C-alpha positions in Angstrom: -61.2 -25.9 -61.6 -58.0 -26.6 -63.7 -56.7 -23.8 -65.9 -56.2 -24.8 -69.6 -52.6 -25.4 -70.5 -52.6 -22.7 -73.2 -53.7 -20.0 -70.8 -51.0 -20.9 -68.3 -48.3 -20.6 -71.0 -49.6 -17.2 -72.0 -49.7 -15.9 -68.5 -46.2 -17.2 -67.7 -45.0 -15.5 -70.9 -46.5 -12.2 -70.1 -45.3 -12.3 -66.5 -41.8 -13.2 -67.6 -41.8 -10.3 -70.0 -42.9 -7.8 -67.3 -40.2 -9.1 -65.1 -37.5 -8.6 -67.7 -38.7 -5.0 -68.3 -38.8 -4.3 -64.6 -35.3 -5.6 -64.2 -34.0 -3.5 -67.1 -35.5 -0.4 -65.5 -33.6 -0.8 -62.3 -30.3 -2.1 -63.7 -28.7 1.4 -64.0 -29.2 2.0 -60.3 -26.9 -0.9 -59.6 -24.3 -0.2 -62.2 -22.1 1.8 -59.9 -21.9 -0.8 -57.2 -18.5 -2.4 -56.5 -18.2 -6.2 -57.1 -18.7 -8.3 -54.0 -15.5 -8.5 -51.9 -13.9 -11.8 -51.1 -14.6 -12.9 -47.5 -12.0 -11.8 -45.1 -9.5 -14.5 -44.0 -8.0 -15.0 -40.5 -5.1 -12.8 -39.5 -1.9 -14.8 -39.2 0.0 -14.9 -35.9 2.9 -17.0 -34.5 3.7 -18.2 -31.0 6.5 -16.3 -29.2 8.3 -19.5 -28.4 8.3 -20.5 -32.1 10.6 -17.6 -33.1 14.1 -18.9 -32.5 16.1 -16.1 -34.3 16.7 -12.8 -32.5 18.2 -12.0 -29.1 16.0 -9.0 -28.4 12.2 -8.4 -28.4 12.6 -6.1 -31.4 14.6 -8.6 -33.4 12.0 -11.3 -32.8 9.2 -8.9 -33.9 11.3 -8.1 -37.0 11.6 -11.8 -37.8 7.9 -12.4 -37.4 7.2 -9.5 -39.8 9.7 -10.7 -42.4 8.0 -14.1 -42.4 4.6 -12.7 -43.0 3.0 -12.7 -39.6 0.9 -9.7 -38.4 0.7 -10.8 -34.7 2.3 -12.7 -31.9 0.9 -14.7 -29.1 2.9 -14.8 -25.8 2.7 -16.5 -22.4 1.7 -14.3 -19.4 2.4 -13.6 -16.6 6.2 -13.9 -17.1 6.6 -12.3 -20.6 9.0 -9.5 -21.7 8.6 -6.0 -20.3 5.6 -4.2 -21.7 7.8 -1.2 -22.7 9.9 -3.4 -25.0 6.8 -4.9 -26.5 5.3 -1.5 -27.2 8.5 -0.2 -28.9 8.9 -3.3 -31.0 5.3 -3.1 -32.1 5.6 0.6 -32.9 8.7 -0.1 -35.1 7.4 -3.2 -36.9 3.6 -2.9 -36.9 3.4 -6.5 -35.5 1.2 -6.7 -32.4 0.7 -8.9 -29.4 -2.9 -9.9 -30.2 -3.3 -12.1 -27.1 -1.6 -14.1 -24.3 -1.7 -17.6 -23.0 -2.3 -18.0 -19.2 1.0 -19.4 -18.1 -0.2 -21.0 -14.8 -3.5 -22.6 -15.9 -2.0 -26.1 -16.1 -0.2 -26.0 -12.7 -2.9 -24.0 -10.9 -6.1 -25.4 -12.3 -9.4 -23.7 -11.6 -11.2 -27.1 -11.1 -8.8 -28.4 -8.4 -10.2 -29.7 -5.2 -7.7 -27.5 -3.2 -9.1 -24.0 -2.7 -5.6 -22.5 -2.4 -4.6 -24.0 -5.8 -7.7 -22.5 -7.3 -7.0 -19.1 -5.7 -3.5 -19.2 -7.1 -5.0 -20.0 -10.5 -7.3 -17.0 -10.3 -4.4 -14.7 -9.4 -2.5 -16.0 -12.4 -5.5 -15.4 -14.6 -5.9 -11.8 -13.3 -2.2 -11.2 -13.9 -2.5 -12.5 -17.4 -5.5 -10.2 -18.1 -3.5 -7.2 -16.8 -0.4 -8.1 -18.9 -2.5 -8.7 -21.9 -3.9 -5.2 -21.6 -0.4 -3.7 -21.1 0.8 -5.5 -24.3 -2.2 -4.2 -26.3 -3.8 -7.6 -26.7 -7.4 -8.5 -26.5 -7.6 -12.2 -25.4 -6.3 -14.5 -22.6 -6.3 -18.2 -23.5 -7.4 -20.3 -20.6 -7.6 -24.0 -19.9 -10.4 -23.9 -17.3 -10.0 -27.3 -15.7 -8.6 -30.8 -15.9 -10.7 -33.9 -15.2 -9.0 -36.9 -13.8 -9.5 -39.7 -11.3 -9.2 -37.1 -8.5 -11.3 -34.3 -10.0 -14.9 -35.3 -11.0 -16.3 -33.8 -14.2 -19.2 -32.1 -12.4 -16.9 -30.6 -9.8 -14.6 -29.3 -12.5 -17.5 -27.7 -14.3 -18.9 -26.0 -11.2 -15.6 -24.9 -9.6 -14.1 -23.6 -12.8 -17.1 -21.4 -13.5 -17.1 -20.1 -10.0 -13.4 -19.1 -10.2 -13.7 -17.6 -13.7 -16.6 -15.4 -12.5 -14.1 -13.8 -10.1 -12.0 -12.6 -13.1 -14.9 -11.4 -15.3 -15.1 -7.9 -13.7 -11.5 -7.1 -14.5 -11.7 -8.6 -18.0 -14.8 -6.5 -18.6 -13.1 -3.3 -17.3 -10.0 -3.8 -19.4 -11.7 -5.0 -22.5 -9.8 -8.3 -22.5 -11.8 -11.5 -23.3 -11.1 -14.7 -21.5 -11.0 -17.4 -24.2 -11.5 -21.0 -23.3 -9.5 -23.5 -25.3 -10.3 -27.1 -26.3 -7.4 -29.2 -25.2 -7.0 -32.9 -24.2 -8.1 -32.2 -20.6 -11.0 -34.6 -20.5 -13.4 -31.6 -20.2 -16.0 -29.9 -22.4 -15.9 -32.8 -24.9 -18.7 -31.8 -27.2 -19.4 -28.5 -29.0 -22.9 -28.2 -27.6 -21.6 -28.5 -24.1 -18.8 -26.0 -24.9 -21.3 -23.5 -26.1 -23.5 -24.0 -23.1 -20.5 -23.5 -20.8 -19.8 -20.1 -22.3 -23.4 -19.0 -22.4 -24.0 -19.7 -18.8 -21.7 -16.9 -17.8 -24.0 -14.4 -19.5 -21.0 -12.1 -20.2 -19.4 -10.8 -23.4 -16.1 -11.0 -21.6 -15.7 -14.7 -22.2 -15.5 -16.7 -25.5 -13.7 -19.6 -27.1 -10.1 -20.0 -28.4 -10.7 -22.8 -30.9 -7.9 -25.2 -31.6 -8.5 -26.8 -35.0 -6.0 -29.6 -34.8 -6.9 -30.7 -31.2 -10.4 -31.7 -32.3 -9.5 -34.1 -35.1 -8.8 -37.0 -32.7 -12.4 -37.2 -31.6 -14.4 -34.9 -33.8 -14.7 -32.7 -36.9 -13.5 -29.1 -36.6 -16.2 -27.6 -39.0 -18.9 -29.0 -36.8 -17.5 -27.4 -33.7 -17.0 -24.1 -35.6 -20.6 -23.9 -36.6 -21.9 -24.8 -33.2 -19.6 -22.4 -31.3 -20.3 -19.8 -34.0 -19.9 -16.2 -32.6 -18.4 -17.5 -29.4 -15.1 -18.2 -31.2 -12.7 -15.4 -30.4 -9.3 -16.8 -31.5 -7.9 -19.8 -33.4 -5.0 -22.1 -32.9 -3.7 -23.6 -36.2 -2.1 -27.0 -36.2 -2.6 -30.3 -38.0 -3.5 -33.9 -36.9 -3.3 -37.2 -38.8 -5.6 -40.0 -37.8 -3.5 -42.4 -39.9 -0.3 -41.6 -37.9 -2.3 -41.9 -34.7 -3.5 -45.3 -35.7 -0.1 -46.5 -37.0 2.3 -44.8 -34.5 0.4 -43.7 -31.4 -1.9 -41.0 -30.1 0.5 -38.1 -29.9 2.2 -39.0 -33.2 -0.9 -37.7 -34.9 0.5 -34.1 -34.5 3.7 -35.0 -36.4 2.4 -33.7 -39.7 2.7 -30.3 -41.4 -0.2 -27.9 -41.7 -2.3 -29.0 -44.6 -1.1 -32.5 -44.7 -3.3 -34.1 -42.2 -7.0 -34.7 -41.5 -8.3 -31.2 -40.5 -10.3 -31.0 -43.7 -9.3 -27.4 -44.5 -11.8 -26.7 -47.3 -14.7 -27.6 -44.8 -13.0 -25.7 -42.0 -12.6 -22.5 -44.0 -16.1 -22.7 -45.4 -17.4 -23.0 -41.8 -15.3 -20.0 -40.7 -16.6 -18.0 -43.6 -20.2 -19.1 -42.7 -19.8 -17.7 -39.2 -18.0 -14.5 -40.4 -14.7 -15.2 -38.6 -11.9 -12.9 -39.6 -10.0 -12.7 -36.3 -6.5 -13.9 -35.2 -5.3 -17.4 -36.0 -2.0 -18.4 -34.3 0.2 -21.2 -35.5 0.9 -23.7 -32.7 3.5 -26.0 -34.2 7.2 -26.6 -33.9 9.0 -23.4 -34.7 12.6 -22.8 -35.8 14.7 -20.5 -38.0 13.5 -17.9 -40.5 13.2 -20.5 -43.2 11.0 -22.7 -41.0 8.8 -19.8 -40.0 8.3 -18.8 -43.7 7.3 -22.3 -44.4 4.7 -22.2 -41.7 3.4 -18.8 -42.9 3.1 -20.1 -46.5 1.3 -23.2 -45.3 -1.2 -21.1 -43.4 -1.8 -19.0 -46.5 -2.4 -22.1 -48.5 -5.0 -23.6 -46.2 -6.7 -20.2 -45.6 -7.2 -19.9 -49.3 -9.2 -23.1 -49.5 
């Protein structure tokens, strides 16, 4: 049976009045609460090779700090002595937040040669140890390269088998192995990338998401939302589809952070949606202090979007 319109109005009015009174009764309890805080932004870092000024480890740390960077990412094995890193960090407050495996391109974990793969695992283990010695928490790894001699399925299987050999050390030392999306013809969709990580069933492996590398064949915000909590670190660079189309594939990278097609407002919203507030390292052409300050300012600009 349909309720008369006049009765509905009266009920709504009385219910609304009760709601207002109820809200007024509880308002004082919330009066002392602080206003909502602004979502945390990524922590800015710079690549070691981008810092041209400085002849010592300490001087390079000082330059990074002066230009507004909190952290540095460095290649390992093969980096500076850990003692110098520790002293420079102590004096400046700048830290080595993570390292890049320095042998993963030459000793790929998906290679058909067992000796090459074994050398790649040794390099990864060394990078994990160096990362721990530097005080970092993540080792960037390119897990495999697919080409005419290395089949996709073989690269998938072999690389997982080899990475599993390094997981016990990574777990013991509290260093996360972080897979990066690069132009290696491998892990070409975010759903597959997520699956690749999940199949390890280990908290010691995650993803080092390169924002600019995706733009040629995808949309960064889609990858971010799919990878979600698996993202451990970020690489920050730009890519222009127009320059790619007009000048060639690799020319797409010849654009400053914020001036390409990364879609930073969407990227930052996606990062906020997944609660990311970790390290983000610039991976662009470095230079003198003026150039590094420009990069730092550009990162601030896009992070605020």
